[in-house]
N, C-alpha and C positions, 0 to 999 in steps of 0.2 A: 773566409772565404762563403760562406752563403750568401752574404751581401753582394761579392764580387758575382756569382752565378746569375743572381737575382737582376742585377744591372744588367749582365751580359743578354740574356734571357727577352728583359724588357726592349732593350736595344733592338733586338731581332725580329720581336713581334713591331716594333715600330716601323724597322725599315720593310717589312712584309708588306702593311698596311700601306706605306706611301708608294710603292712599287705596284700594287694594285689600283691604288688612285689614279697613279700614273698613267697606266695601262687601260683606264677605262672600267675599271671592275666597279666601282661606285656609280649608282644611279641618282646622288643626291641632287645633281644638276639637274636631271630630267624632273625632278619632284617640283623643284623650286620654278621651272621656267614654264613646264607644260601645262595644260589643260588639269585641272584637279579631277574631271570625269572624264574618260577617253570613250567608254561605250555608250551611244547617245540615242534615243529614240525619241522621232519626229512625228507629232500626229498629223497626217496629211487628209485632204478628202479627192477622191478621184477624178480629178478637174484640173483645167490647162492652169489655174492659179499657181499651181504645186510644183510645175515643171522645173524652177531653178533647184529645188531641194534633189533631185533625178540627175539634174545638169552636174550639181557640186560632186556629187557619188563619182559619176561618169569619169567627170574632168579630174580627178583625184586632188580637188580643192579640199576637201574635209581631210581628206588622208595626210595632206600637205602640213595642216595643222594639229596633228595627231588625234584626230576625231575618226571614231567606226561609227558611222550614223547608219542606223536602221528606220526607214520610211514605214511608219504604222497606218495603213488605212482605218478609218475611223467610218464609222456609219452616216453621221450628218455633223451639221455645223453644231449642234449642241453639245457635242460630245468634247468640241477640242479645248473648250475652259475647263470642264468638269475634268479631265483627263488629265491636264497639265497640273492643276491645283493638287489633284490627289496624288500625284506622282507616277502616275501609269506611264506618261511620257513626258521627257524633258524640255522639248519645245512643241508647240504646235501652230498650225495653221489656222488662223481664223477672221472672218471678216470683223471688219472694224465698228460695225454695229454695236454688236455681244460684247465685243471689247468694252466700248465705252460704258455700255450699259451696266456692265460687271464692275465695270472702275467706280461709277456713280455710286452703284451699292455696296461700298467697300470690300470688293476683292481685292486681294494683293497682287495685283498682276504687273509685269512690265513686258512692252513691246521693244523687241531687239533689233527686229529689222523690217523693212517694209516687203510687202510682198506683190501686189498687183493693184494696176491702176486702169481704170476702165477708159471705153473710148466709145466713138459713135457706132452704134448698131451691134453693141456687144450682148445687151441685153434687152432685145425688144420684146413687146406684146405681140404675139401671134395669134391668126385664125386659120381656119379653112381656107381655102383658095374662094369656095362660094359663097362664104359668109355675107350677110347684109351687112357686117359691120366694118365700115372704113376708114373710122376716125375717134379719137378719143370721145367725144360727145357721145356717139352711138354705142358706148359702154355703159352708159347709166342703166343699173337696174341689171346689169350681165354679172357672170359668174366668170372671176377670173383664176386661173390655177398659179397656185406659186409653191414652191418648196419650204418656206415660212412665212408664215403671215404676219410676223412679228421682228422680222429681221431686216436685212440687206435687201431682200426682193421687194418687200411691203414699203419699204422706205423709198426706194427708188419710184417703185409704181405709183405710190400717194403723190411724190413731188412733181411727177411728171403730168399725172393726172390733174392735179391741181393748177400746173401751168398752162393746162390745156381750157380751164374753168370746171373741171369736175372735182367736188368734192369727195374725201375719201369713203365718207358713208354711203355715198350714191350708188357704188358698187359691191359687188359679194366677193370676199375672197375667201378661196378654199384651197388648204394644204394638198397636195400631191407631191410625191416624188419626180423628179427629173424624167428618169425611163418610162414611167406611167401618163407624163403628161401627151404624148401624141396621140395614143388610145382613147384618154380623156375626152380630149378635140374630137377625133373622129365619132365617138359615140354620144356627142353631145351633153357629155357630163358637166362640163365647161364651155363657155363660149369664146373666152381667150386665154393664152396660157404667157405667162413670165418665163421666156425659154434663155438657155445658157449654151453652150457649146459643150460638147460635141452635138448635142442635141436638136441644135437650131439647125445645124447644117443637113444631119440626119431627116430632120422633118420637111425641111425644103426639097430635098431629092427625093423623098419617097412618096408624099403627096402633095407637093406643092403649097406648104405652110407660106402665108401671106404676114408681111409685116403691118401692125395699124401704128404701135405708135415707140420711138424710139426713147428709151427710159433713161440715156445717158446723153440728155442733151438738155440745152437752156442751164436753169440751175444745177443740176446735176451732170454737167459736161465734164469730162476727165475727173469725175470724182474716184479718190482714192477706194480702193473695194477691199484690201485685208493685208495683216502682217502676219510674223511670226511672234510669238509670245511664249514667255516663260513666267512662273512664278517668283514673287520678291525675294521668298526666302532661298531658292535655288540659286536666284540671280548674286544675292549675296555670299552665299556659300561657294560658288562656284564663279567668281569674276573672270577669271582665265580661260574657263570654258565656253563662258557665252562670250568673249573677245574672239576665242578662235572662230566659233560659230558665225559671229557677226563678220570676220573678215572672209572666209569661205563663202559665204550666201554672196556677200558683194562682188566676188568674182564672178559666182554664176549669175547674178543679175546683170551684171555687165555682158556677160558671154550672152544673155537672152537676147540681146539687141540683134542677134543673126537668127532671123526666123528659121532658118534651117535647121538649125540647132534643135530651137524646140520642138518646129514639126515631127523631127527624128524621135525624139525624147517622148513624146505624148503616147504613141501607141504602146509601149512598154510598161504603162501603168493604168491607161485611159480604157476601161473596158470594152471591148467589141471597137473601137476606134482604129477605123484601116490608116494605113500609111498614106493611100491616096485623098482619104477627107483630110486626115491631120494637116496635109500642105495646103488646104482651101479655107479652113473654119477661120472666122474670125477672133484675133487673139488681141487681147490687152496689153499693156506695156510692164515691164519689170524695174522698177525704179533702183537704181544703183545707192540712193543714201534715205535714209530715214528722215522726213519733213515734219515740223511740227504744224507748220503752214498749213501743209495738204492733209493732214491729220485732223486740225481743227477745223475744217471745212465741214468733215463729217459729223463733228460733234454739235456745229452751230447749226447745221441742219438739221439735226434730232431736235434740237431745241425749236428750232423754227416749227415744225410738224408735230410738238408734242409728245414726241417718243420719251425725252427728259424733260423733267419739269423747270429746270435753269440752267441757266449758262455753265459749262463746264469747261474748265482748263487742261488741257491734254498733256501738260508739260510733265504732270506727276506720272504718268504712264509709261514715259520714255524712259530707255536705257541709254 
């Protein structure tokens, strides 16, 4: 009898478990098919480049992939890679130049999706309306303000100057944060400034800033600007999370072909940007796919200008 009672009890438990499973009582299917990590932090800067992260949140693309994404505003570009590698954020947006530099130095990173690509007049060198400087050659011996003298702005500036016959060592590069550039120009601390939006349009509207040189021309025309990265460790441990992030971002990048959508999202995270200015600023493009050929252009230009010592094949950093 004891054996019979045990058999009945076992049968009842089995039936109960089967019933619960049939009714969806188990979440094992979610664990095997969904992302390994659902609460995700993405490091961004408050610039137009990061618009698609906010679009993906607004449009529900992340949610549809089972991700709860929180954008984390970082102080500057130098933070993006360090915060990602330390685990402070899971993904981050970074310019491609520090990504390539870090990779050549052995930092284990993976680029998971393209972010932003340049276009004409996106990053010009500007000056005051009454400045005597009207062309690149007149910048010899002058001070040029850049947010980073060893990153993307300096690469573009040096490439553009070289294309106009001006060597990099013939100008003086000065590090200044974008919000402080207009004042630095007006008090003559610098003679020219490498400017991006929305600060470019604001400077043109407030005091008539004038363009001297388009740094996105010639050898740098349509140069890729930056993309989203994670650590190799995170990518290896969370492949489904990475894939979900990539799918959501691909949808957002595609949606960003609608200028109105981007213009509407920008004032929600770019400080002091009015809806009116957001509609008129110069924007780059948001590539919907990650291209080795495009990223290789950046690495090759870095080699040509001596930023890195030898040719670097970018295949190793692509996810």
